[in-house]
N, C-alpha and C positions, 0 to 999 in steps of 0.2 A: 748442194746447198745445206748450210748448217741448220739444224732444228732450232726453232725459236722457243727457248725455255721460259719466256715471259709468262707468268701465271695469269690466266684470265679469270675473271669472276664467274662463279658458277651461277648461271642464269636460272637453274632449277631450284636453287636453295631458297628456303623460306626466309623472308626478311625478319630480322630480329625485332621483336615487339617489346616495348617497355611495359612493365607490369602496371596495369591501370591502378590509379589511386582509389582506395576504397572511399566512396562518397558517404558522408554522414547524412542520415535522414534528417529532414528539416525539423521534425519534432525533437529529436535527440539533440540537434545542433542548438535549438533554443534553450533546452534544459542545461546543456553544458555551458552555454554562454552565461546564463543566469548564475550558475555556480561559480564561474570565474569572476564575475563582477562582484558577487556577494562575498567572496573571499578577500576582496581588496577594498571595498567601500561599504558604508552604512546601508542597510537594507532600505531605509526610507529615502535614500538618495537615488535609488535605481529606478529609472523610468522604463516604460515598455519600449520606447524608441531606442534606449541604450541596449536593451536585450536584442532587439531586431538587428541593429548595426553590428553588434558583437557576433551574432549568429550568421551574418551575411544574408539577412532576409529583408524584404521590403515590409513596411507596416501592413500592407494588404496580405502578404503571405503569412505574417505573424498572426494577424487577426483570424485567418482561416484555421490556425492551429490552436490558439489559446485566446480566451476572452480577457485575461488579466495576468498580472505578475504572479498572483497567488496560484492561479491555475497551472502555471509553469512548475511551481513547487509541487503541485499535485502530480504533474507529469513525471517528476523525479521519483515520487513514491511508486508510481506504476512501473518505472524502469527497474527500481529496486525489487519490486514484487517479481517481475519476470526473471531477473537474474537468480533469485532464490529458487523460484519454482522450476527453472530450467535445469538446476543442478540435480545430480543423481542423489536422491534421498532414500534409495533402497536399503542403505546400511542402517537406517533408523527403524526398520520394520519390527525388529525383535526387541527394541529398547522399551523400557517403561515409559508411560505417558509423560512424566516429568522430564525425562532425559530427551525425549523426542522434541518437546517444546523448547527446551533449553538449546538444543543444537540448531533448530530452525531459527530461533531468534538471534543466536550468535552469528549464524550465517548472514542474517539480515544486517547486523552491525558490520560484518566484514565487507558486504556489498556497499555499505554507506561510507566506508573509510576514505575513498578518494575524495569525497566531498566534505570531509570533517571540518576543515577550516571555515568553509562557507556555512555549514550547518551550525557551527558554534556561534557565529555572528548573527545569523538569522534567529536562532533560539533566544539569544539575549534581547534582540530587538522586539520580538513578538510577545515576550512574557507579560508586558503591560497592556496588551491589546486583546481583551476578552472575545471580541467578535472574530478575530483571526484565529484565536485558539479554538473557538467553537467550530469554525470551518475546518481547521486541521484535524479536529477530532473526528469529523465525518469522513475525511480522507483516510485517517488511520483505521477507522472501523472497517472500511472496504478492504484495505490492505491486510489487516490482521485476520479477517475472515478467511483469506487464502492461506495465511501463515498457519492458522489452526488446522485448516484442511490438509496442509502439507504434513502436519504433525499427527494427522489421523484423529483429530478432536472434533466432535460434533458441536455445531453452533446453532442448531434449530431449536425452536421453542423458547419459552420465557427464560429458562435456566441457561440455554445456549446463548441468548442475547446478553444475559448478565455476565456469563463467562467471557464473551467477546469484549465487552466494555472493560471488564477487569484486566484482561490481557493488554488492552490499549493503555490503560493507566500504568500497569506494571512496566511495560516497555518504555513509556515516556519517562518514568522515574529512573529506569536503567540508563536511558540516553543521557539524562542529566549527569550521571556519574561518568559515562563514556566520553562525553565531550571534554571533560577535564582530566581524563586518564591518558597520560602520555606514555605509560609503560607498554612496550610492545607485547608483553604477555597478557595485558588487560586483566590482571588479578583482581583489582577493585571492581571492575565492571562485571566480571563473572560472578564474584561474590554477591554483588547487588542483585543481579538477575536471578541467581539461585534463591536468594532471600525473598524476592518479590514473588517468584513462582510458588514457593512453599506457603507464603502468606495467602496467596490466591487459592491454593488447595484447601487450606483450613476454612477460608470464607465460603468456598463452594460446598464443603462438607456440611457447614451449618445451614446453608441455603437448601441443600437437599433434605436435611432433617426437617427444616421448617415446612418444606413442600409436602413431605410425607405426613406430618402432623396435621396440616390443614386440608389434606385431601378429602376427608369426609365432609367438612364444611363446604368446600368448593363443589362437591357433588350435590349436596342439598340445595345450594344456591342455583346451580344449573337446572336442577329439577324444577324448582319454583319458577324460574324464568321461562322454562319451556311450557309450563302450565298456564302462563298468563295469556288471556285472550288477545288475539291480534287486533290492532286498531282497524276500524272500518276502512280507513284510507289505504292501509297497506294491503288489506284483502282485495280492495277494489283495484289497486295497481296490478296485483297478480292476475285478477280476472280479466283486466283490460289487456293483458299481455305485455305489461311494462318490461322492457328489456333489462332493466336493472334488477328487478325481482328480488331485491335484498342482497344481491351479490355485487359489492363495490367494484370487483375486478372487471365486471362487464363494461364499466365506463371507461376503462383504459384503452 
């Protein structure tokens, strides 16, 4: 009897599996959806329902993620923060402070590049809305606190807060140039950023000088305040075991 040469399937072989599609997290899906919509239509025409549909989310799911359209914009800022912070910044360690800050902020602009058309339209729409600009300033302060940390720059204390707000303003001015800079080399943008950082350095030098000059006066003022008798009510609160006891943080 002739051998049957018909090949039979190998029952022991592992079945081929399709590569699973990488699922986009709902929060990122909402941010990406808003950016797609904002690149194509006016900011004020975009409703939260539009964002939810574009992201493939129900309104209930969207509500669990973000309270408003502006909050989604804040979500983009946090995504950009993470992208910059996850990058290897070890090559900046030996650079001067100015160069470290310049590199970190340029990396932030690089991370923003995919969303540039949307950001251009959003920027133009919000320029006449002071309340929105104030809210965005708060978002920017949180973001740039981490950008300065990545550059090894301290933001604590009164001068640190001044430094932080100054960087927010400097970066906002740089973004204005970046939005209209279509040169792949970004020569205009880099020149503007360098100028803003140098201006900020000069301002902080003057602020440091003013702080040193007023140090004796501030010391005298503190001494006088410490010598003032405490009010009877505050002393009574301490005696009664008031948990606040002059520390506002205790109420948190």
